[in-house]
C-alpha positions, 0 to 999 in steps of 0.5 A: 667871202672866198671868191673875193679873197681868191680874186684879190690874190689872183690880182696881186699875182698878176700884178707881181708878174711882168716881162723880163729881158732875156740874155738874147735880147728878147722879152718873156713873161716871168717873175721879175727880181729873181736871179735866173742867170749865171755868167762864166768867162773863158780864155777861148775865142767866141766861135769855140765857146759858141760851138760848145754852148750849142752842143750843150743845148743839143745834148740836153734838149732842143735848140730852137733859135740862134741869134747874132746880136752884133752882126758886123763882128759876130762878137755877140751871139745867143742861143735859145732852146728847151731843156727839161721843159725849161726855156734856156737862153745862152749869150756868148760875147767877146770881152776882149780878143782872148776872153769870152763871156757866157751868160746862161739863163733859164725860166720855167713854163710859169716864169719861175727861175731854175738856177740849178739848171743854169749852173749845170749848163754853164758847168757843162759848157766849161767841161766841153771847152776843156776837152 
């Protein structure tokens, strides 16, 4: 009886997991339908916000990829890295010529969310822009 229950729970767990689109445009295996990202908006140019986001990832962990998602204007860029054994994605995009949006997303190795880390990284980006 116990092996049957274990197999049933394992099957339900596998069905519940799926692919989630990241803010960088890639996909990752994760638990869907959970809040795993926070957005902030700043009155700064894209390049300045992108440099601040990059510095935050490097100071907290390891930067693994940089993406240019809108090649003609460089107005949408993304970063991917590892911070505290979490995979972190940061998207930086121009909302208008004076406002830039930053979206920070993080997932655990098992595909779970880490909203506390997301909030902390977004706050660090804001503090970098003040200096």
